[in-house]
C-alpha positions in Angstrom: -18.2 -8.9 10.5 -17.4 -12.6 10.2 -18.7 -14.6 13.0 -19.0 -18.2 13.8 -21.9 -20.2 12.8 -24.3 -22.8 14.8 -25.3 -25.9 13.0 -28.9 -24.1 12.5 -26.9 -21.4 10.4 -27.2 -18.7 13.1 -24.2 -16.6 13.8 -22.5 -15.9 17.1 -21.7 -12.3 17.1 -18.0 -11.1 16.8 -16.6 -14.3 17.5 -13.9 -14.4 14.7 -13.3 -10.7 15.4 -12.4 -11.4 18.8 -10.5 -14.6 18.0 -8.1 -12.4 15.4 -7.9 -9.3 17.3 -7.0 -10.9 20.7 -3.4 -11.6 20.3 -2.9 -7.8 19.2 -4.5 -6.6 22.4 -1.9 -8.2 24.5 1.0 -6.2 22.9 2.1 -2.6 23.7 1.2 -0.5 20.6 3.9 2.4 21.0 6.4 -0.9 21.4 5.7 -2.4 18.5 5.3 0.8 16.4 8.8 1.7 17.4 10.1 -1.8 16.1 10.1 -3.4 19.7 8.0 -6.0 21.5 7.3 -9.9 20.5 6.0 -10.3 17.2 3.5 -12.8 16.1 4.5 -16.4 15.6 4.0 -18.0 12.1 1.7 -20.8 13.5 -0.5 -18.4 15.4 -0.7 -15.9 12.4 -1.6 -18.7 10.0 -4.1 -20.3 12.3 -6.1 -17.0 12.8 -5.6 -15.7 9.1 -7.4 -19.2 8.0 -10.5 -18.3 10.2 -10.5 -14.9 8.7 -10.2 -16.4 5.1 -13.2 -18.6 5.6 -15.2 -15.6 6.3 -13.8 -13.8 3.4 -15.3 -16.7 1.4 -18.5 -16.3 3.0 -18.4 -12.6 2.1 -17.7 -13.5 -1.6 -21.1 -15.7 -1.5 -22.9 -12.9 -0.1 -21.4 -10.3 -2.6 -22.3 -12.4 -5.6 -25.9 -13.2 -4.2 -26.8 -9.7 -3.4 -25.0 -7.6 -6.1 -23.0 -5.6 -3.6 -20.2 -3.4 -4.8 -17.1 -2.2 -2.9 -14.1 -0.3 -3.3 -11.1 -1.1 -1.0 -8.2 1.6 -1.3 -4.8 0.8 -0.2 -2.4 3.6 0.7 0.6 4.0 3.0 4.3 4.2 3.4 6.4 2.7 1.0 7.5 -1.0 2.4 4.4 -0.7 5.0 3.1 -4.0 3.7 0.4 -3.2 1.3 1.2 -5.9 -1.2 1.3 -8.7 1.6 -2.0 -7.6 3.2 -3.5 -7.8 -0.5 -2.4 -11.4 -1.1 -3.7 -12.3 2.1 -6.9 -11.1 1.5 -7.1 -12.7 -2.1 -5.2 -15.9 -1.6 -8.5 -18.0 -1.1 -11.1 -16.2 -3.0 -11.9 -15.8 -6.9 -10.1 -13.1 -8.7 -13.3 -12.2 -10.3 -14.9 -11.4 -7.6 -12.0 -9.7 -5.7 -10.2 -7.6 -8.3 -7.0 -6.1 -7.8 -5.9 -2.9 -9.6 -2.2 -1.5 -9.6 -2.4 0.9 -12.3 1.3 1.9 -13.6 2.4 5.7 -14.1 -0.2 7.5 -16.3 0.6 7.9 -19.8 0.9 11.6 -21.6 -2.8 11.1 -22.6 -4.0 10.3 -19.3 -2.2 13.2 -17.6 -4.3 15.5 -19.8 -7.5 13.6 -18.3 -9.1 14.2 -15.1 -7.0 12.8 -12.4 -9.7 10.0 -11.4 -10.9 9.5 -14.6 -8.5 6.2 -15.2 -9.7 4.9 -12.1 -13.4 4.9 -13.1 -13.3 2.1 -15.8 -12.1 -0.1 -13.0 -15.0 0.6 -10.5 -16.8 -2.6 -9.6 -19.7 -4.0 -11.1 -22.5 -5.9 -9.3 -20.9 -8.6 -6.9 -17.4 -7.4 -7.0 -14.8 -5.9 -4.5 -12.2 -3.7 -6.3 -9.0 -3.4 -4.3 -6.8 -0.5 -5.5 -3.1 -0.8 -4.6 -2.5 3.0 -4.8 -5.2 5.2 -5.8 -6.0 8.8 -6.8 -4.7 9.4 -3.6 -1.0 9.3 -5.2 -2.0 13.2 -5.8 -1.9 13.8 -2.2 1.2 11.8 -1.5 4.0 11.1 -4.1 2.8 13.9 -6.7 2.9 16.3 -3.8 6.5 15.3 -2.2 8.0 14.7 -5.5 6.7 18.0 -7.2 4.8 16.0 -9.9 1.9 18.4 -9.1 1.6 21.8 -8.3 0.6 22.7 -4.7 -2.4 24.5 -5.9 -3.3 21.2 -7.8 -3.0 19.2 -4.6 -5.0 21.6 -2.5 -7.7 21.4 -5.2 -7.6 17.5 -5.2 -7.7 17.7 -1.4 -10.7 19.7 -1.6 -12.8 17.9 -4.3 -11.9 14.4 -3.3 -14.5 14.2 -0.4 -16.9 15.4 -2.8 -16.1 12.9 -5.5 -16.2 10.1 -2.8 -19.8 11.1 -1.6 -20.9 11.1 -5.4 -19.3 7.3 -5.4 -21.1 6.4 -2.0 -24.1 7.8 -3.3 -24.1 6.0 -6.1 -24.4 2.5 -4.4 -20.7 1.7 -4.1 -19.5 0.9 -0.5 -15.8 3.0 -0.2 -13.1 1.7 2.5 -9.9 3.2 2.6 -6.9 1.8 4.6 -3.7 3.8 5.3 -0.7 1.3 6.3 1.7 3.0 8.7 5.1 1.7 9.4 7.8 3.0 11.6 11.0 4.4 10.5 13.3 2.0 12.0 11.0 -1.0 10.4 10.9 0.9 7.1 14.6 0.8 6.9 14.7 -2.8 7.7 12.8 -3.7 4.8 14.5 -1.8 2.6 17.6 -3.2 3.4 16.1 -6.7 3.0 14.9 -5.6 -0.4 18.5 -4.7 -1.4 19.9 -7.9 -0.2 17.4 -10.3 -1.3 17.4 -10.9 -5.2 13.6 -12.0 -4.6 12.9 -8.6 -3.3 15.1 -6.4 -5.3 12.1 -5.4 -7.9 10.3 -4.1 -5.2 12.9 -1.2 -4.8 12.6 1.4 -7.2 14.2 4.8 -7.4 11.1 6.2 -6.0 11.1 4.4 -2.9 14.8 5.3 -2.3 13.5 8.7 -2.5 10.6 8.4 0.0 13.1 6.9 2.1 15.3 10.1 2.2 11.8 12.4 2.3 10.6 10.6 5.4 9.1 14.0 7.2 8.1 15.4 3.9 5.8 12.2 3.3 4.7 12.5 7.0 3.3 15.9 6.6 1.9 15.0 3.0 0.1 12.2 5.1 -1.0 14.6 7.7 -2.4 17.3 5.5 -4.3 14.3 3.4 -5.8 12.8 6.6 -7.0 16.4 7.7 -8.7 16.8 4.6 -10.2 13.5 3.7 -10.8 11.8 6.9 -14.7 12.5 6.8 -17.4 10.7 8.6 -18.9 9.3 5.0 -15.5 8.2 3.8 -13.2 7.7 6.9 -9.5 6.4 6.8 -8.5 3.4 8.7 -5.0 3.3 10.0 -3.2 0.0 10.6 0.0 -0.5 12.5 2.0 -2.6 10.3 5.5 -3.0 12.2 4.3 -6.4 12.8 3.4 -7.4 9.3 1.3 -10.3 10.5 -0.7 -8.6 13.3 -1.2 -5.9 10.9 -2.7 -8.0 8.2 -5.1 -9.8 10.6 -6.2 -6.4 12.0 -6.9 -5.1 8.6 -8.8 -8.3 7.4 -11.0 -8.2 10.7 -11.7 -4.9 10.2 -12.7 -4.9 6.2 -14.9 -7.9 7.4 -16.4 -5.7 10.1 -17.3 -2.9 7.8 -19.4 -4.9 5.2 -22.7 -6.2 6.5 -22.3 -9.7 5.0 -23.7 -12.7 6.3 -23.3 -16.6 5.5 -25.9 -17.9 3.1 -27.1 -21.3 3.3 -26.2 -23.7 0.4 -27.8 -27.2 -0.5 -25.3 -30.2 -0.1 -23.4 -30.8 -2.9 -23.2 -34.2 -4.4 -21.1 -35.3 -7.3 -23.2 -36.9 -10.3 -22.0 -40.3 -11.5 -19.9 -40.4 -14.4 -21.6 -41.2 -17.8 -20.2 -44.4 -19.3 -21.5 -43.5 -22.7 -19.0 -43.2 -25.8 -16.4 -44.4 -23.2 -12.7 -45.1 -24.6 -8.9 -45.3 -23.5 -8.4 -41.4 -23.2 -5.1 -42.4 -21.5 -3.8 -44.5 -24.3 -4.9 -41.5 -26.8 -2.4 -39.3 -25.4 0.7 -41.8 -26.1 3.1 -39.8 -28.1 2.5 -36.3 -26.8 5.1 -33.9 -25.5 4.8 -34.5 -21.7 6.7 -32.1 -19.5 9.7 -34.1 -18.2 9.1 -35.3 -14.6 12.5 -34.0 -12.9 10.7 -33.5 -9.5 
């Protein structure tokens, strides 16, 4: 994954990974998983995130140059931090290269199609990463727990999913799957924060409340899904997210590690001189137009 570069363009192996992962190594995982232990400070998080985001820009250049195609699946418990992690990944890169897909509930027409059919149209073209914020694995999670699918349908999905994913991979698309895991106490804190904060209330749906009351049903569904679909060719990468900041950094570091990119050399960019041909008073020509009031 991302490595620092010498002036001659060579990379020091795993430099950035070690820098980003080091703070997490000092924390007892079981303590953090139970909502205890020291949380990462914002200043430390932002420093490490910036290093990783630079690497994501190097990855973007490499994707466009090589035509590499990649799908990243984000699954996990409600309030586990999927949205925040995706925002951290995409904040400094082009949405034309890193495309985020968050599909609504299927329409009646889509319900009559193959389960994965509506996702196919969003698969990456050359030089793209498509990030699925929830995916076809809804069948193994919410559909299973809430009774939206019969057990035979869920079992059939779990049997076929690895085969379909093998076809995707054999077709030249890299498939990376992340499961974000948050503890029971931390999830409760985040739900309360959503209830009390008007800027977060939109994140709280009736389905979220139902998932809160059915914690162990979702745990069993998760275990069943992982047992059936965590394969050698298409493994799941589980990320602890009780500490959101550490979880995001660890996830991005792992993402960069899994994609065989390298920094490309670019020629030095120099701005050309502005042409004076056909020059005129282009500020004065705006006189009388409707400017937005400068209230700040």
